[in-house]
All heavy atoms as an XYZ file, in Angstrom:
912
protein
N     -39.718     78.524     44.710
C     -38.511     77.800     44.806
C     -38.457     76.461     44.476
O     -37.500     75.749     44.035
C     -38.299     77.899     46.430
C     -36.914     77.191     46.897
S     -35.586     78.300     46.377
C     -34.263     77.740     47.637
N     -39.735     75.701     44.839
C     -39.873     74.432     44.476
C     -39.715     74.170     42.804
O     -39.111     73.250     42.408
C     -41.152     73.839     44.887
C     -41.300     72.409     44.593
C     -42.598     71.830     45.430
N     -42.549     70.382     45.159
C     -43.704     69.709     45.149
N     -44.636     70.288     45.299
N     -43.546     68.349     44.953
N     -40.262     75.088     42.079
C     -40.258     74.936     40.660
C     -38.882     75.024     40.149
O     -38.399     74.285     39.222
C     -41.082     76.103     40.074
C     -41.494     75.950     38.706
C     -42.384     77.005     38.136
N     -43.815     76.737     38.621
C     -44.757     77.442     38.190
N     -44.598     78.587     37.337
N     -45.902     77.199     38.511
N     -38.048     75.952     40.812
C     -36.550     76.041     40.279
C     -35.726     74.744     40.684
O     -34.963     74.225     39.851
C     -35.934     77.264     41.053
O     -36.622     78.443     40.785
C     -34.522     77.374     40.610
N     -36.037     74.145     41.909
C     -35.370     72.884     42.273
C     -35.769     71.822     41.266
O     -34.962     71.144     40.787
C     -35.801     72.544     43.734
O     -35.414     73.579     44.599
C     -35.008     71.219     44.185
N     -37.015     71.696     40.905
C     -37.412     70.681     40.104
C     -36.936     70.878     38.614
O     -36.505     69.836     37.927
C     -39.035     70.732     39.814
C     -39.728     70.111     41.251
S     -39.119     68.538     41.695
C     -39.986     67.552     40.565
N     -36.810     72.159     38.181
C     -36.236     72.362     36.905
C     -34.700     72.020     36.864
O     -34.131     71.401     35.871
N     -33.940     72.406     37.933
C     -32.724     71.903     37.961
C     -32.450     70.483     38.154
O     -31.527     69.914     37.354
C     -31.835     72.602     39.209
C     -31.629     74.109     39.157
C     -30.941     74.599     40.494
C     -30.651     74.377     37.925
N     -33.292     69.708     38.774
C     -33.262     68.256     38.798
C     -33.494     67.735     37.478
O     -32.865     66.725     37.079
C     -34.249     67.776     39.910
C     -34.378     66.274     40.021
C     -33.013     65.720     40.578
C     -35.471     65.942     41.063
N     -34.487     68.225     36.728
C     -34.698     67.713     35.290
C     -33.543     67.905     34.429
O     -33.152     67.047     33.608
N     -32.754     69.104     34.560
C     -31.702     69.371     33.695
C     -30.548     68.411     34.069
O     -29.928     67.777     33.188
C     -31.159     70.795     33.912
C     -31.909     71.841     33.290
C     -31.530     73.139     33.503
C     -31.959     71.641     31.715
N     -30.423     68.133     35.256
C     -29.372     67.235     35.734
C     -29.614     65.714     35.231
O     -28.835     64.976     34.772
C     -29.194     67.120     37.333
S     -28.406     68.537     38.023
N     -30.923     65.316     35.248
C     -31.285     63.934     34.874
C     -31.053     63.963     33.370
O     -30.636     62.817     32.826
C     -32.653     63.687     35.038
C     -33.018     63.273     36.620
C     -34.523     63.184     36.865
C     -32.291     61.876     36.866
N     -31.271     64.973     32.616
C     -31.215     64.945     31.262
C     -29.768     64.922     30.818
O     -29.406     64.089     29.889
C     -31.806     66.162     30.559
N     -28.831     65.556     31.573
C     -27.478     65.470     31.411
C     -26.812     64.106     31.552
O     -26.069     63.572     30.877
C     -26.749     66.614     32.093
N     -27.268     63.378     32.713
C     -26.933     62.111     32.974
C     -27.327     61.127     31.954
O     -26.623     60.236     31.495
C     -27.389     61.713     34.394
C     -27.132     60.196     34.636
C     -26.644     62.545     35.573
N     -28.601     61.234     31.498
C     -29.091     60.367     30.538
C     -28.250     60.482     29.128
O     -27.919     59.559     28.586
C     -30.494     60.613     30.204
O     -31.219     60.547     31.487
C     -31.107     59.707     29.151
N     -28.081     61.670     28.813
C     -27.243     61.829     27.485
C     -25.942     61.486     27.550
O     -25.433     60.671     26.747
C     -27.222     63.370     27.223
C     -28.638     64.006     26.605
C     -28.380     65.544     26.412
C     -29.078     63.257     25.361
N     -25.178     61.572     28.698
C     -23.973     61.104     28.836
C     -23.888     59.499     28.895
O     -23.075     58.927     28.284
C     -23.310     61.590     30.324
O     -23.444     63.104     30.204
C     -21.866     61.240     30.438
N     -24.918     59.144     29.578
C     -24.901     57.603     29.594
C     -25.219     56.922     28.392
O     -25.108     55.723     28.118
N     -25.709     57.597     27.443
C     -26.152     56.989     26.138
C     -25.105     57.088     24.986
O     -25.215     56.803     23.920
C     -27.402     57.596     25.491
S     -28.903     57.196     26.590
N     -23.913     57.640     25.262
C     -22.856     57.946     24.257
C     -22.396     56.564     23.921
O     -22.174     55.638     24.629
C     -21.685     58.681     24.822
O     -21.095     58.068     25.885
N     -22.003     56.298     22.563
C     -21.491     55.161     22.046
C     -20.145     55.201     21.741
O     -19.653     55.629     20.741
C     -22.300     54.725     20.763
C     -22.049     53.326     20.328
O     -21.256     52.637     21.111
O     -22.465     53.054     19.245
N     -19.276     54.594     22.732
C     -17.866     54.530     22.463
C     -17.307     53.359     21.769
O     -16.215     53.130     21.615
C     -17.119     54.709     23.900
C     -17.330     56.101     24.558
O     -17.627     57.019     23.791
O     -17.371     56.163     25.810
N     -18.252     52.476     21.419
C     -17.834     51.144     20.662
C     -17.277     51.588     19.435
O     -17.880     52.408     18.641
C     -19.019     50.242     20.780
N     -16.178     50.846     18.942
C     -15.647     50.993     17.593
C     -16.259     49.934     16.701
O     -16.729     48.949     17.005
C     -14.116     50.614     17.748
C     -13.405     51.613     18.580
C     -11.813     51.368     18.525
C     -11.087     52.381     19.308
N      -9.655     52.314     19.136
N     -16.321     50.292     15.498
C     -16.936     49.532     14.483
C     -16.098     48.159     14.422
O     -14.831     48.213     14.763
C     -16.681     50.297     13.151
C     -16.689     51.726     13.517
C     -16.073     51.646     14.884
N     -16.584     47.107     13.898
C     -16.022     45.842     13.912
C     -14.597     45.856     13.112
O     -13.658     45.104     13.312
C     -16.862     44.681     13.390
N     -14.523     46.727     12.014
C     -13.320     46.708     11.099
C     -12.248     47.579     11.830
O     -11.237     47.603     11.121
C     -13.690     47.133      9.723
C     -14.237     48.557      9.742
O     -14.690     49.122     10.829
O     -14.327     49.137      8.584
N     -12.389     48.266     12.717
C     -11.407     48.876     13.533
C     -10.724     48.193     14.638
O     -11.285     47.292     15.279
C     -11.960     50.304     14.147
C     -12.333     51.332     13.148
C     -12.790     52.628     13.730
O     -12.291     52.789     14.868
O     -13.418     53.332     13.130
N      -9.452     48.361     14.758
C      -8.898     47.594     15.917
C      -9.249     47.982     17.277
O      -9.854     49.049     17.532
C      -7.270     47.985     15.792
C      -7.278     49.326     14.990
C      -8.591     49.248     14.053
N      -9.033     47.150     18.194
C      -9.590     47.202     19.560
C      -8.808     48.321     20.247
O      -9.314     48.801     21.402
C      -9.512     45.999     20.265
O      -8.105     45.534     20.457
N      -7.619     48.669     19.905
C      -6.765     49.650     20.717
C      -5.725     48.804     21.673
O      -4.998     49.385     22.299
N      -5.908     47.522     21.604
C      -4.995     46.642     22.352
C      -3.914     46.270     21.391
O      -4.164     45.685     20.390
C      -5.716     45.494     22.956
C      -6.905     45.797     23.874
O      -6.694     46.895     24.552
O      -7.887     45.089     23.966
N      -2.606     46.775     21.819
C      -1.489     46.301     21.085
C      -1.094     44.841     21.438
O      -0.995     44.499     22.649
C      -0.274     47.272     21.375
C       1.006     46.781     20.623
C      -0.602     48.603     20.928
N      -0.927     44.008     20.605
C      -0.570     42.592     20.778
C       0.848     42.308     20.554
O       1.491     42.865     19.677
C      -1.444     41.652     20.076
C      -2.959     41.870     20.427
C      -1.460     41.769     18.488
N       1.409     41.137     21.220
C       2.683     40.671     20.799
C       2.739     39.385     20.372
O       3.873     38.831     19.955
C       3.640     40.866     22.200
O       3.078     40.082     23.154
N       1.626     38.571     20.415
C       1.547     37.307     19.810
C       0.239     36.921     19.331
O      -0.746     37.484     19.746
C       1.961     36.220     20.802
O       1.114     36.026     21.785
N       0.127     36.184     18.203
C      -1.125     35.661     17.610
C      -1.004     34.292     17.375
O      -0.135     33.794     16.890
C      -1.264     36.465     16.295
C      -2.588     35.998     15.651
C      -1.334     38.106     16.555
N      -2.295     33.612     17.703
C      -2.392     32.214     17.383
C      -3.004     32.080     16.012
O      -4.080     32.776     15.875
C      -3.369     31.546     18.382
C      -2.670     31.361     19.820
O      -1.337     31.420     19.857
O      -3.326     31.368     20.711
N      -2.515     31.238     15.123
C      -3.009     31.065     13.677
C      -3.298     29.522     13.604
O      -2.312     28.793     13.849
C      -2.140     31.497     12.624
C      -1.796     33.118     12.865
C      -2.661     31.276     11.336
C      -0.783     33.770     11.939
N      -4.439     29.206     13.106
C      -4.690     27.804     12.983
C      -5.176     27.517     11.624
O      -5.989     28.119     11.093
C      -5.857     27.388     14.000
O      -5.354     27.597     15.320
C      -6.104     25.839     13.876
N      -4.462     26.582     10.833
C      -4.769     26.123      9.492
C      -5.464     24.822      9.628
O      -4.878     23.883     10.253
C      -3.574     26.059      8.652
C      -2.891     27.328      8.315
C      -1.929     27.845      9.149
C      -3.451     28.190      7.189
C      -1.316     29.096      8.861
C      -2.869     29.354      6.927
C      -1.789     29.774      7.643
N      -6.641     24.549      9.109
C      -7.280     23.382      9.047
C      -8.037     23.193      7.763
O      -8.884     23.874      7.473
C      -8.173     23.295     10.222
O      -9.085     22.019     10.237
N      -7.528     22.257      6.969
C      -8.104     22.137      5.602
C      -7.866     23.308      4.868
O      -6.813     23.873      4.653
N      -9.008     23.863      4.274
C      -8.934     25.092      3.388
C      -9.402     26.311      4.287
O      -9.742     27.331      3.682
C      -9.804     24.950      2.184
C     -11.248     24.739      2.443
O     -11.608     24.542      3.540
O     -11.901     24.882      1.430
N      -9.306     26.222      5.592
C      -9.625     27.363      6.392
C      -8.553     27.882      7.243
O      -7.515     27.123      7.603
C     -10.861     27.088      7.321
O     -10.505     26.031      8.325
C     -12.063     26.669      6.688
N      -8.594     29.084      7.696
C      -7.549     29.664      8.561
C      -8.235     30.668      9.490
O      -9.183     31.311      9.176
C      -6.460     30.528      7.781
C      -6.907     31.583      6.963
C      -5.294     30.916      8.636
N      -7.824     30.515     10.812
C      -8.287     31.499     11.897
C      -7.054     32.182     12.476
O      -6.204     31.440     12.833
C      -9.047     30.768     12.857
C     -10.466     30.188     12.440
C     -11.459     31.383     12.151
O     -11.243     32.396     12.850
O     -12.230     31.220     11.327
N      -7.090     33.449     12.676
C      -8.018     34.320     12.314
C      -8.180     34.464     10.732
O      -7.317     33.974      9.985
C      -7.596     35.631     12.758
C      -6.116     35.529     13.182
C      -5.819     33.996     13.175
N      -9.255     35.186     10.279
C      -9.421     35.313      8.888
C      -9.638     36.724      8.467
O     -10.816     37.274      8.422
C     -10.653     34.528      8.502
C     -10.895     34.361      7.066
O     -10.102     34.925      6.243
N     -12.014     33.731      6.703
N      -8.661     37.545      8.302
C      -8.666     38.876      7.902
C      -8.790     39.990      9.196
O      -9.125     41.029      8.875
N      -8.695     39.434     10.363
C      -8.801     40.287     11.517
C      -7.787     41.352     11.471
O      -6.598     41.184     11.151
C      -8.752     39.353     12.759
C      -8.841     40.110     14.032
C      -8.752     39.164     15.333
O      -9.106     38.053     15.144
O      -8.103     39.574     16.329
N      -8.063     42.560     11.922
C      -7.185     43.599     12.108
C      -6.689     43.769     13.525
O      -7.595     43.736     14.366
C      -7.760     44.941     11.604
C      -6.628     46.147     11.731
C      -7.157     47.408     11.126
N      -7.159     47.275      9.671
C      -7.197     48.329      8.941
N      -7.447     49.712      9.443
N      -7.295     48.290      7.496
N      -5.405     43.799     13.725
C      -4.811     43.971     15.049
C      -3.791     45.034     15.015
O      -3.142     45.400     14.093
C      -4.185     42.619     15.718
C      -2.928     42.232     14.776
C      -5.316     41.597     15.814
C      -2.247     41.033     15.329
N      -3.592     45.714     16.291
C      -2.505     46.663     16.404
C      -1.258     46.024     16.959
O      -1.356     45.302     17.862
C      -3.093     47.778     17.234
C      -3.957     48.588     16.750
C      -4.402     49.839     17.708
O      -3.768     50.126     18.669
O      -5.307     50.568     17.332
N      -0.165     46.500     16.344
C       1.280     46.132     16.814
C       2.025     47.521     16.923
O       1.742     48.315     16.220
C       1.931     44.955     16.085
C       2.238     45.446     14.559
C       0.961     43.712     16.002
C       2.986     44.594     13.790
N       3.123     47.337     17.575
C       4.034     48.448     17.720
C       5.058     48.229     16.588
O       5.630     47.045     16.515
C       4.751     48.550     19.081
C       3.670     48.892     20.127
C       3.296     50.371     19.957
O       4.090     51.295     19.442
O       2.239     50.757     20.671
N       5.610     49.229     15.925
C       6.664     49.148     15.025
C       7.899     48.886     15.827
O       8.081     49.196     16.982
C       6.897     50.341     14.215
C       7.422     51.560     14.819
C       7.588     52.736     13.825
C       8.205     53.837     14.426
N       9.701     53.873     14.292
N       8.879     47.967     15.134
C      10.228     47.576     15.777
C       9.956     46.743     17.051
O      10.995     46.469     17.654
C      10.993     48.807     16.008
C      11.261     49.748     14.788
O      11.632     49.116     13.832
O      11.441     50.887     14.955
N       8.696     46.141     17.318
C       8.582     45.280     18.280
C       8.128     43.890     17.789
O       7.260     43.850     16.986
C       7.586     45.701     19.317
C       7.288     44.710     20.389
C       7.853     47.020     20.034
N       8.981     42.784     18.070
C       8.752     41.578     17.600
C       7.198     41.053     17.741
O       6.731     41.279     18.773
C       9.644     40.603     18.098
C      10.818     41.450     18.684
C      10.116     42.819     18.938
N       6.606     40.391     16.744
C       5.274     39.842     16.800
C       5.608     38.361     16.594
O       6.073     37.923     15.592
C       4.240     40.471     15.681
C       2.932     39.693     15.718
C       2.200     39.936     17.020
C       2.078     40.144     14.394
N       5.083     37.594     17.554
C       5.205     36.055     17.425
C       3.937     35.514     16.848
O       2.810     35.779     17.304
C       5.512     35.434     18.759
O       6.683     35.977     19.353
C       5.680     34.063     18.775
N       4.078     34.675     15.827
C       2.927     33.899     15.242
C       3.056     32.521     15.710
O       4.052     31.797     15.266
C       2.971     34.026     13.661
C       3.092     35.505     13.008
C       3.103     35.398     11.545
C       1.758     36.320     13.493
N       2.117     32.028     16.483
C       1.976     30.756     16.755
C       1.066     29.862     15.906
O      -0.080     29.959     15.998
C       1.498     30.557     18.283
C       2.285     31.416     19.222
O       3.511     31.266     19.297
N       1.647     32.342     20.070
N       1.774     29.124     14.924
C       1.078     28.487     13.868
C       0.823     26.971     14.204
O       1.742     26.371     14.675
C       1.859     28.652     12.661
C       1.044     27.928     11.438
C       2.076     30.011     12.198
N      -0.508     26.624     14.112
C      -0.831     25.298     14.220
C      -1.464     24.914     12.884
O      -2.463     25.568     12.526
C      -1.819     25.021     15.291
O      -1.236     25.456     16.662
C      -2.159     23.492     15.455
N      -0.942     23.891     12.186
C      -1.354     23.480     10.873
C      -1.389     22.067     10.684
O      -0.645     21.263     11.174
C      -0.359     24.184      9.857
N      -2.422     21.725      9.813
C      -2.583     20.282      9.491
C      -1.810     19.764      8.185
O      -1.680     18.663      7.916
C      -4.037     19.836      9.416
C      -4.698     20.829      8.224
O      -4.025     21.614      7.565
O      -5.956     20.336      8.047
N      -1.109     20.857      7.668
C      -0.237     20.655      6.483
C       0.831     21.767      6.430
O       0.527     22.904      6.872
C      -0.967     20.467      5.304
N       2.036     21.549      5.883
C       2.895     22.601      5.684
C       2.363     23.733      4.705
O       1.467     23.453      3.950
C       4.166     21.963      5.144
C       3.870     20.593      4.763
C       2.497     20.315      5.298
N       2.928     24.966      4.842
C       2.502     26.009      4.044
C       3.417     27.232      4.206
O       4.605     27.167      4.781
N       3.030     28.382      3.625
C       3.725     29.529      3.649
C       2.955     30.771      3.927
O       1.817     30.870      3.488
C       4.427     29.729      2.258
C       5.366     30.890      2.113
C       6.109     30.942      0.816
O       6.855     30.074      0.466
O       5.704     31.864      0.035
N       3.446     31.574      4.805
C       2.802     32.894      5.039
C       3.634     34.062      4.465
O       4.891     34.034      4.499
C       2.883     33.088      6.637
C       1.809     32.043      7.274
C       2.416     34.505      6.946
C       1.825     32.088      8.770
N       2.981     35.022      3.861
C       3.604     36.152      3.174
C       3.150     37.462      3.877
O       1.879     37.630      4.014
C       3.109     36.041      1.610
C       4.017     37.184      0.838
N       3.366     37.524     -0.290
C       5.100     37.728      1.114
C       4.237     38.415     -0.912
N       5.277     38.566     -0.044
N       4.062     38.215      4.265
C       3.821     39.426      4.897
C       4.186     40.555      4.056
O       5.377     40.690      3.538
C       4.639     39.735      6.221
C       4.350     40.881      6.873
C       4.453     38.547      7.193
N       3.177     41.445      3.611
C       3.376     42.396      2.720
C       3.847     43.729      3.288
O       3.352     44.782      3.212
C       2.038     42.798      1.931
C       1.551     41.699      1.085
N       1.943     41.635     -0.230
C       0.798     40.621      1.233
C       1.413     40.559     -0.765
N       0.757     39.955      0.100
N       5.013     43.620      3.842
C       5.821     44.719      4.511
C       6.734     45.230      3.530
O       6.903     44.606      2.376
C       6.509     44.184      5.729
O       7.316     43.172      5.615
N       7.463     46.209      3.882
C       8.638     46.689      2.977
C       9.931     46.632      3.867
O      10.080     47.408      4.732
C       8.386     48.131      2.597
C       9.402     48.522      1.536
O      10.156     47.807      1.118
N       9.432     49.863      1.311
N      10.769     45.540      3.669
C      10.838     44.708      2.456
C       9.811     43.539      2.863
O       9.388     43.330      4.043
C      12.197     44.073      2.405
C      12.828     44.270      3.798
C      12.103     45.526      4.417
N       9.305     42.818      1.869
C       8.335     41.695      2.148
C       9.015     40.590      2.787
O      10.213     40.446      2.727
C       7.776     41.269      0.785
C       6.849     42.270      0.106
C       6.060     41.824     -1.124
O       6.194     40.657     -1.413
O       5.462     42.629     -1.698
N       8.313     39.862      3.455
C       8.760     38.739      4.331
C       7.941     37.508      4.101
O       6.768     37.643      4.007
C       8.655     39.102      5.854
C       9.422     40.347      6.343
C       9.143     40.661      7.678
O       9.529     39.888      8.685
N       8.750     41.870      8.021
N       8.513     36.370      3.933
C       8.011     35.037      3.745
C       8.406     34.059      4.778
O       9.539     34.012      5.159
C       8.308     34.531      2.346
C       7.632     35.376      1.298
C       7.827     34.748     -0.107
O       8.442     33.689     -0.317
O       7.384     35.405     -1.090
N       7.470     33.431      5.249
C       7.757     32.245      6.397
C       7.162     30.921      6.043
O       5.968     30.999      5.604
C       7.154     32.714      7.724
C       7.730     34.129      8.190
C       7.031     35.322      7.966
C       8.832     34.084      8.866
C       7.598     36.489      8.416
C       9.349     35.375      9.484
C       8.692     36.611      9.160
N       7.841     30.003      6.095
C       7.329     28.564      5.957
C       7.115     27.989      7.329
O       7.688     28.192      8.275
C       8.409     27.776      5.196
C       8.582     28.105      3.798
C       9.605     27.257      3.003
O      10.138     26.276      3.704
O       9.862     27.506      1.932
N       5.976     27.117      7.314
C       5.653     26.432      8.585
C       5.381     25.031      8.096
O       5.144     24.750      7.048
C       4.299     27.099      9.295
C       3.139     27.226      8.375
C       2.301     26.131      8.147
C       2.884     28.307      7.527
C       1.092     26.230      7.430
C       1.853     28.279      6.804
C       0.866     27.163      6.657
O      -0.141     27.346      5.914
N       5.658     24.150      9.174
C       5.480     22.776      8.990
C       4.022     22.314      9.526
O       3.320     22.989     10.226
C       6.591     21.967      9.742
C       7.805     22.217      9.202
O       7.941     22.403      7.958
O       8.909     22.481      9.985
N       3.796     21.086      9.275
C       2.557     20.378      9.978
C       2.815     20.369     11.399
O       3.971     20.170     11.906
C       2.375     19.012      9.360
C       1.114     18.260      9.948
C       1.060     16.964      9.406
O       1.680     16.551      8.342
O       0.196     16.133      9.993
N       1.900     20.655     12.223
C       2.043     20.622     13.632
C       2.149     22.160     14.173
O       1.364     22.944     13.594
N       3.060     22.235     15.062
C       3.041     23.672     15.639
C       4.489     24.324     15.206
O       5.538     23.660     15.230
C       3.121     23.558     17.091
C       1.740     23.099     17.631
C       1.628     23.040     19.123
O       2.496     23.550     19.829
O       0.440     22.623     19.624
N       4.435     25.512     14.874
C       5.578     26.329     14.428
C       5.395     27.687     15.119
O       4.420     28.300     15.041
C       5.564     26.382     12.880
O       5.680     25.140     12.321
C       6.956     27.231     12.434
N       6.493     28.183     15.611
C       6.607     29.687     16.041
C       7.430     30.447     15.141
O       8.571     30.153     14.871
C       7.284     29.550     17.506
C       7.053     31.038     18.238
C       7.541     30.824     19.630
O       6.876     30.279     20.520
O       8.681     31.334     19.799
N       6.798     31.483     14.593
C       7.386     32.498     13.841
C       7.514     33.857     14.389
O       6.632     34.215     15.136
C       6.643     32.524     12.488
C       6.292     31.175     11.704
C       5.475     31.425     10.526
C       7.642     30.636     11.151
N       8.585     34.634     14.061
C       8.665     35.889     14.737
C       8.947     37.000     13.512
O       9.792     36.742     12.672
C       9.751     35.949     15.589
C       9.838     37.231     16.498
C      10.822     37.345     17.605
O      10.591     36.611     18.472
O      11.946     37.886     17.390
N       8.178     38.083     13.500
C       8.362     39.040     12.493
C       8.384     40.387     13.196
O       7.810     40.516     14.207
C       7.205     38.978     11.423
C       5.855     39.224     11.876
C       5.586     40.830     11.513
C       5.012     38.373     10.963
N       8.958     41.333     12.501
C       9.011     42.661     12.925
C       8.856     43.659     11.713
O       9.267     43.489     10.737
C      10.499     43.014     13.508
O      10.665     42.136     14.528
C      10.593     44.360     14.129
N       7.969     44.681     12.157
C       7.646     45.643     11.030
C       8.199     46.928     11.478
O       8.069     47.466     12.629
C       6.085     45.899     10.789
C       5.447     44.415     10.742
C       5.867     46.753      9.687
C       5.749     43.787      9.373
N       9.042     47.607     10.709
C       9.741     48.823     11.006
C       9.040     50.200     10.521
O       9.764     51.252     10.642
C      11.157     48.786     10.684
C      11.324     48.706      9.215
O      10.399     48.677      8.386
O      12.545     48.532      8.632
N       7.943     50.164     10.060
C       7.236     51.462      9.533
C       5.786     51.334      9.838
O       5.137     50.327      9.758
C       7.470     51.507      7.980
N       5.163     52.396     10.303
C       3.723     52.567     10.511
C       2.948     52.342      9.359
O       3.367     52.565      8.154
C       3.578     53.890     11.158
C       4.855     54.540     10.907
C       5.856     53.811     10.443
N       1.705     51.802      9.587
C       0.825     51.624      8.357
C       0.069     50.259      8.610
O       0.078     49.669      9.581
N      -0.591     49.887      7.477
C      -1.484     48.756      7.597
C      -0.627     47.611      6.676
O      -0.449     47.842      5.423
C      -2.837     48.824      7.148
C      -3.574     47.521      7.096
C      -3.519     49.678      8.083
N      -0.406     46.505      7.302
C       0.386     45.472      6.569
C      -0.559     44.165      6.509
O      -0.989     43.733      7.529
C       1.708     45.133      7.123
C       2.386     43.943      6.488
C       2.619     46.450      7.147
N      -0.692     43.561      5.327
C      -1.545     42.289      5.251
C      -0.494     41.066      5.396
O       0.531     41.122      4.827
C      -2.288     42.345      3.908
C      -3.372     43.198      3.774
C      -4.315     43.038      2.660
O      -4.092     42.120      1.830
O      -5.317     43.560      2.653
N      -1.139     40.103      6.063
C      -0.478     38.969      6.265
C      -1.342     37.828      5.619
O      -2.461     37.774      5.820
C      -0.366     38.594      7.752
C       0.456     37.142      7.956
C       0.536     39.621      8.556
N      -0.723     37.013      4.547
C      -1.638     36.141      3.707
C      -1.101     34.767      3.808
O       0.161     34.511      3.970
C      -1.473     36.590      2.306
C      -2.233     38.025      1.912
C      -2.062     38.308      0.618
O      -1.168     37.891     -0.200
O      -2.987     39.101      0.059
N      -1.899     33.823      3.540
C      -1.533     32.488      3.273
C      -1.468     32.242      1.737
O      -2.561     32.391      1.094
C      -2.579     31.442      3.837
O      -2.379     30.192      3.293
N      -0.287     32.176      1.233
C      -0.163     31.942     -0.197
C      -0.839     30.547     -0.565
O      -1.291     30.237     -1.630
C       1.186     31.950     -0.715
C       1.579     33.440     -0.998
N       2.632     33.662     -1.734
C       1.012     34.516     -0.718
C       2.704     35.099     -1.863
N       1.758     35.499     -1.165
N      -0.576     29.551      0.474
C      -1.081     28.122      0.236
C      -2.680     28.298      0.050
O      -3.200     27.589     -0.966
C      -0.823     27.352      1.440
O       0.558     27.351      1.661
C      -1.297     25.970      1.145
N      -3.363     28.981      0.854
C      -4.837     29.156      0.765
C      -5.280     30.300     -0.124
O      -6.589     30.393     -0.389
C      -5.433     29.076      2.052
C      -5.203     27.930      3.122
C      -5.851     28.217      4.407
C      -5.757     26.652      2.427
N      -4.506     31.211     -0.391
C      -4.750     32.545     -0.907
C      -5.843     33.269     -0.272
O      -6.869     33.784     -0.758
C      -5.218     32.321     -2.515
C      -4.267     31.632     -3.344
C      -4.659     31.565     -4.800
O      -5.564     32.110     -5.236
O      -3.862     30.827     -5.586
N      -5.541     33.369      1.125
C      -6.520     34.072      1.899
C      -5.759     34.994      2.851
O      -4.571     34.706      3.179
C      -7.161     33.099      2.789
C      -8.129     32.259      2.213
C      -8.988     31.453      3.009
C     -10.034     30.572      2.383
N     -10.837     29.705      3.239
N      -6.296     36.096      3.226
C      -5.752     37.119      4.212
C      -6.035     36.423      5.617
O      -7.133     36.276      6.061
C      -6.430     38.535      4.068
O      -6.207     38.925      2.741
C      -5.765     39.525      5.086
N      -4.865     36.532      6.318
C      -5.018     35.944      7.723
C      -5.167     37.176      8.580
O      -6.073     37.209      9.468
C      -3.601     35.209      8.116
C      -3.400     34.111      7.160
C      -3.757     34.830      9.547
C      -2.010     33.483      7.303
N      -4.273     38.135      8.603
C      -4.331     39.248      9.455
C      -4.053     40.606      8.686
O      -3.425     40.644      7.714
C      -3.199     39.168     10.581
C      -3.282     38.170     11.561
C      -1.873     38.019     12.305
C      -4.334     38.488     12.566
N      -4.543     41.735      9.213
C      -4.175     43.031      8.809
C      -3.487     43.592     10.035
O      -4.090     43.675     11.164
C      -5.350     43.942      8.333
C      -6.072     43.381      7.262
C      -7.140     44.285      6.915
O      -7.569     45.114      7.676
N      -7.788     44.130      5.691
N      -2.155     43.922      9.981
C      -1.463     44.510     11.091
C      -1.475     46.015     10.922
O      -0.973     46.609      9.986
C       0.037     44.022     11.098
C       0.259     42.470     11.036
C       1.685     42.177     10.825
C      -0.349     41.847     12.239
N      -1.989     46.629     11.949
C      -1.909     48.162     11.964
C      -0.817     48.369     12.856
O      -0.809     48.351     14.017
C      -3.336     48.658     12.604
C      -3.280     50.225     12.465
C      -4.638     50.812     12.711
O      -5.615     50.331     12.363
O      -4.692     51.857     13.335
N       0.335     48.847     12.271
C       1.491     49.073     12.776
C       1.545     50.662     13.254
O       1.354     51.472     12.463
C       2.729     48.915     11.919
C       4.066     49.039     12.572
C       2.575     47.521     11.257
N       1.854     50.915     14.528
C       1.824     52.284     14.942
C       3.176     52.480     15.762
O       3.925     51.714     16.067
C       0.640     52.476     15.875
C       0.408     51.626     16.982
C      -0.864     51.929     17.810
N      -0.576     51.498     19.154
C      -1.183     51.803     20.205
N      -2.210     52.557     20.134
N      -0.846     51.384     21.351
């Protein structure tokens, strides 16, 4: 009887250990699963933050871009139809909406850099 109990206990421990070791983390290039409604974008000299980050948004739901910049510039959204937004030095709030699922790049034409990748669902 004792041998059976120890065997069952060993199986239970093995099951708990295997379950506890599962890796549910997503790779860095995959979105977090959190749908966002606003993003802060900061332009400083020849840098921009975020820099190519992928985020999830809902189609047909407005996304607010809170832009802080040390000089005026332009943001280009590779949606269909394409969208272009100008921003001034200081703080500018821009709003965009994407009406089709897929991945849409948001770029700075001024810096020729990708700011965001929008995963539209």
